C-alpha positions in Angstrom: 7.6 1.3 20.9 9.2 1.6 17.6 9.2 4.6 15.8 6.6 3.7 13.3 5.6 7.8 12.6 9.7 7.9 10.8 8.4 4.6 8.3 4.7 5.4 7.5 4.6 9.1 5.4 1.2 8.6 4.1 -2.5 8.4 5.6 -4.9 5.9 4.2 -8.1 7.3 6.0 -9.1 10.7 7.7 -12.3 12.2 8.7 -13.5 15.5 9.0 -16.4 15.8 11.4 -16.6 19.3 10.7 -17.0 19.0 6.8 -18.6 15.2 7.1 -16.5 14.3 4.6 -13.9 11.4 4.3 -10.5 11.8 2.5 -8.8 8.6 1.1 -5.6 7.7 -0.4 -7.0 6.6 -4.2 -4.9 3.3 -4.4 -5.5 3.1 -8.0 -3.2 5.3 -8.8 0.1 4.3 -6.8 2.7 4.1 -7.5 2.4 7.0 -10.4 0.8 9.4 -8.3 -0.1 9.8 -4.4 -3.5 11.3 -5.1 -6.2 11.6 -2.0 -9.9 11.7 -2.9 -12.6 13.5 -1.4 -16.0 10.9 -0.3 -18.7 13.1 0.2 -21.8 10.4 -0.2 -22.8 7.0 0.6 -22.7 6.4 -3.0 -18.7 7.8 -3.1 -18.2 5.4 -0.2 -19.6 2.3 -2.2 -17.8 3.0 -5.2 -14.2 3.7 -3.6 -14.7 -0.1 -2.0 -15.9 -1.5 -5.2 -13.4 0.2 -7.2 -10.5 -0.8 -4.8 -9.7 3.2 -4.4 -9.6 2.2 -0.9 -8.5 -1.7 -0.4 -7.2 -4.0 2.2 -9.9 -5.8 4.8 -9.3 -3.9 7.4 -9.5 -0.4 5.7 -12.5 -1.3 3.6 -14.3 -2.1 6.9 -12.9 1.4 8.6 -14.2 3.3 5.5 -17.8 1.7 5.1 -17.9 2.5 9.1 -17.0 6.4 8.3 -19.5 5.8 5.4 -22.2 5.6 7.7 -21.4 7.4 10.3 -20.9 10.1 7.4 -24.4 9.3 6.3 -26.1 10.1 9.9 -26.4 13.4 9.2 -28.5 13.1 5.9 -30.9 10.1 6.4 -32.9 8.9 8.9 -32.3 5.6 10.6 -34.3 3.0 8.1 -32.4 4.7 5.1 -29.2 4.3 7.3 -29.5 0.5 7.6 -30.6 0.4 3.9 -26.9 2.0 3.2 -24.7 0.1 5.7 -26.3 -3.4 3.9 -25.4 -2.2 0.7 -21.6 -0.9 1.9 -21.6 -4.6 3.5 -22.3 -6.2 0.3 -19.9 -4.1 -2.0 -17.2 -6.6 -1.5 -18.2 -10.2 0.3 -15.4 -12.2 1.0 -13.6 -9.8 3.4 -15.3 -10.2 6.7 -13.9 -7.0 8.2 -16.4 -5.4 6.0 -19.3 -7.1 7.2 -17.9 -7.0 10.9 -17.4 -3.2 11.1 -20.9 -2.6 9.4 -23.1 -5.0 11.8 -20.7 -2.9 14.6 -21.8 0.3 13.2 -25.6 -1.2 12.8 -25.5 -2.4 16.8 -24.6 1.1 17.3 -26.9 2.7 15.6 -30.0 0.4 17.6 -29.0 1.5 20.8 -27.6 5.1 20.2 -29.9 8.5 21.0 -27.8 10.5 19.5 -26.8 8.8 16.7 -24.4 11.1 14.2 -21.6 11.7 18.0 -22.3 8.3 18.7 -21.5 6.8 15.3 -18.5 8.7 14.5 -16.8 8.0 18.2 -17.8 4.4 17.1 -16.3 4.7 13.8 -12.7 6.2 15.5 -12.7 3.6 17.7 -12.8 1.1 14.8 -9.9 2.9 13.4 -8.0 3.1 16.7 -8.2 -0.6 17.1 -7.2 -1.5 13.9 -4.0 0.8 14.5 -3.4 -0.6 17.8 -3.7 -4.1 16.5 -1.6 -3.9 13.7 1.5 -2.7 16.3 0.4 -5.9 18.0 0.8 -8.2 15.4 4.0 -6.5 14.4 5.9 -7.3 17.7 4.2 -10.7 17.9 5.3 -11.7 14.6 8.5 -9.7 14.4 9.8 -12.5 16.9 9.2 -15.3 14.1 11.9 -13.1 11.9 15.6 -13.6 11.9 18.4 -11.1 11.4 19.9 -11.2 7.7 16.9 -13.0 6.1 14.7 -13.0 3.0 10.8 -13.1 3.2 8.1 -13.6 0.5 4.8 -11.5 0.2 2.0 -11.6 -1.6 -0.6 -9.2 -2.6 -0.5 -5.9 -0.2 -1.3 -6.1 3.7 0.7 -3.4 4.9 -0.3 -0.1 5.9 -1.9 0.7 2.9 -4.2 -1.9 3.8 -5.0 -0.7 7.0 -5.1 2.9 9.2 -1.9 1.6 11.0 1.4 -0.1 9.8 0.0 -3.0 8.1 -0.2 -6.8 9.5 1.9 -8.7 7.0 4.1 -6.1 6.2 3.3 -4.7 10.0 5.6 -7.7 11.2 8.2 -6.1 8.5 8.4 -2.7 9.7 9.1 -4.0 13.1 11.5 -6.5 12.4 13.1 -3.5 10.4 13.2 -1.1 12.8 14.7 -3.6 15.7 17.6 -3.6 13.5 17.1 -6.9 11.7 18.3 -6.8 8.3 14.8 -8.2 6.1 14.9 -8.3 2.1 11.6 -8.9 0.5 10.5 -10.7 -2.3 7.2 -9.2 -3.6 5.0 -11.0 -5.8 3.5 -8.6 -8.6 -0.1 -10.5 -7.5 -1.8 -10.4 -10.8 -4.2 -9.4 -12.4 -4.2 -6.2 -10.4 -0.4 -6.1 -9.5 -1.3 -4.8 -5.6 2.4 -6.5 -5.2 4.2 -4.7 -7.7 2.2 -1.3 -7.5 1.7 -1.1 -3.5 3.7 -3.2 -1.6 7.3 -2.2 -3.6 6.0 1.4 -3.1 5.7 1.2 0.4 8.7 -0.6 1.1 11.0 1.0 -1.4 9.7 4.4 0.3 11.7 3.2 3.2 15.1 1.9 1.4 13.9 -2.0 2.7 15.2 -4.2 0.2 12.5 -5.3 -2.1 12.8 -7.2 -5.5 9.5 -7.4 -7.2 8.9 -11.0 -9.3 5.9 -12.4 -11.6 3.7 -15.1 -9.5 4.7 -17.5 -11.9 8.3 -17.2 -10.8 7.7 -18.2 -7.1 9.2 -21.5 -7.2 12.2 -20.2 -8.6 13.4 -18.1 -6.0 11.4 -19.9 -2.9 15.0 -21.9 -2.2 16.2 -18.4 -1.1 12.9 -17.6 1.8 13.6 -18.2 5.1 9.5 -17.1 5.8 6.3 -15.9 4.1 3.9 -13.8 5.3 0.7 -13.1 3.9 -2.4 -11.5 5.2 -6.0 -12.7 5.1 -9.9 -11.6 4.0 -11.7 -14.3 6.0 -10.5 -17.2 8.2 -12.6 -19.7 9.1 -12.9 -21.4 12.4 -10.9 -24.7 11.3 -8.1 -22.3 10.1 -8.9 -22.3 6.2 -8.0 -19.1 5.1 -9.5 -16.5 2.3 -6.6 -14.6 0.8 -5.7 -12.8 -2.5 -5.6 -15.3 -5.3 -2.5 -16.9 -5.4 -2.2 -17.5 -2.0 -3.0 -21.0 -2.2 -0.2 -21.8 -5.2 2.4 -19.9 -2.9 1.4 -22.0 0.3 1.8 -24.9 -2.0 4.9 -24.0 -3.1 6.1 -23.2 0.4 5.3 -26.6 1.8 6.9 -28.6 -0.9 9.9 -26.1 0.0 9.5 -26.3 3.7 9.0 -22.6 4.6 6.7 -21.4 7.3 3.7 -19.8 6.1 2.3 -17.0 8.8 -0.7 -15.4 8.1 -0.8 -12.4 10.0 -4.1 -10.6 10.6 -6.4 -9.2 13.3 -9.1 -11.4 15.3 -12.0 -9.0 13.0 -10.5 -11.2 10.2 -11.8 -14.4 11.8 -15.1 -15.4 11.2 -17.2 -17.5 14.1 -20.1 -18.1 11.6 -17.6 -20.0 9.1 -17.0 -23.5 10.0 -14.4 -24.1 7.3 -13.5 -22.4 4.0 -16.0 -24.0 2.0 -18.5 -21.7 3.8 -16.5 -18.5 2.5 -18.1 -16.7 -0.6 -15.6 -15.6 -3.3 -16.0 -12.4 -4.8 -15.9 -12.4 -8.8 -14.5 -9.3 -10.1 -15.3 -7.9 -13.7 -13.7 -9.6 -16.6 -12.2 -6.3 -17.7 -9.4 -6.6 -15.3 -7.9 -9.6 -17.0 -9.0 -8.8 -20.5 -7.0 -5.8 -20.7 -3.5 -4.6 -19.6 -2.8 -1.2 -18.9 -5.7 -0.1 -21.1 -4.5 -2.4 -23.8 -6.6 -5.4 -24.9 -5.0 -8.6 -24.4 -7.8 -11.4 -24.2 -9.6 -12.1 -27.5 -13.1 -11.3 -27.4 -14.6 -15.0 -28.0 -12.1 -16.2 -25.2 -14.1 -16.8 -21.8 -12.6 -15.0 -18.3 -12.2 -16.3 -15.0 -11.6 -13.6 -12.1 -12.3 -14.7 -8.7 -10.4 -12.4 -6.5 -9.5 -14.7 -3.7 -8.6 -18.3 -3.3 -9.2 -20.7 -0.3 -6.1 -21.6 1.6 -6.7 -25.1 3.4 -5.5 -25.0 7.1 -3.0 -28.0 6.8 -0.7 -25.2 4.6 -0.7 -22.6 7.1 2.4 -23.0 9.9 0.6 -20.2 12.3 -1.7 -17.1 12.9 -0.1 -13.9 14.3 -2.6 -11.9 15.8 -2.9 -9.0 18.5 -3.7 -11.7 20.8 -0.5 -13.3 19.9 0.5 -16.4 17.7 -1.8 -19.3 17.0 -0.3 -22.6 16.5 -2.0 -25.8 15.5 -4.3 -27.7 15.6 -6.5 -24.6 14.8 -9.6 -26.3 15.3 -8.8 -26.2 19.4 -6.7 -22.9 19.8 -8.7 -20.7 17.1 -12.2 -21.1 18.9 -10.2 -20.3 22.3 -8.5 -17.4 20.8 -11.8 -16.5 19.7 -13.4 -16.7 22.8 -10.8 -15.0 24.4 -11.1 -12.0 21.8 -15.1 -12.1 22.8 -14.2 -11.8 26.7 -11.6 -9.1 25.9 -9.0 -10.9 27.8 -5.3 -11.6 26.9 
């Protein structure tokens, strides 16, 4: 197995059972400051998720899981169910959040020793995420050739998970295999997760990275061999919700005949969503667009739309890379088959 500890020199989340505290890397302060914040209450956890101090579909699920375990010290079961449901609604698009909360609620209902059982379950969710990231990296690296340029969008790296990441997990694995890789990171307006976070991760490890504005994608697509993105929710037919701008990127990738891979754990697949039309899209605060670096850039009378995600139709996706392997089309057959294997725990 590649030596990932030689690459990931930060920890996105940790839980102290003795102090009953959660420590997160505050991603709103990157790349300028590497600052860690302590979460002591369910309100702290809710705020960290909604303000994107902690972000990335797998990581917010893990954070919520630890938040529920943390709450067991001071709340009764009915209060914890209310708190859990509140966390599940904090960011409605990422299915990993709901998945982790429902798993914790199930453990709460079946456990006689709430706190210890919930802590163990949260740790299991974290460890499973780390293992899934490693396997996604291994499967995905088989798709990456030496001396190649990859385009990525938003941040689906170690900052979005408890492990090496999904899309960037593929990059890290290929890099440690000795492949020469160049990354084009789309800035990802309006919160700039590509410019701030992906570039921060990759350049710390001397992976060649060029940040471009989202409006430059077509200009640079001819030099790209593959596009790799993450996912916040994947429907049974393959329609995928990911950070806003992914749909545009997928259209351009198809036009230039560049394969687009979605790297995501099975917890990002929603068996209750038949298609993208079933996915709720989070609407974020207008202020994220009205201001840039504290400066007002949109006139007060102008209306603002700020959907956090868009839906990429399955027909624009080349394949999914999961911990269960690579899922090829036709997705209406292969995704249900993989979900069934995942449910049964078979590989």
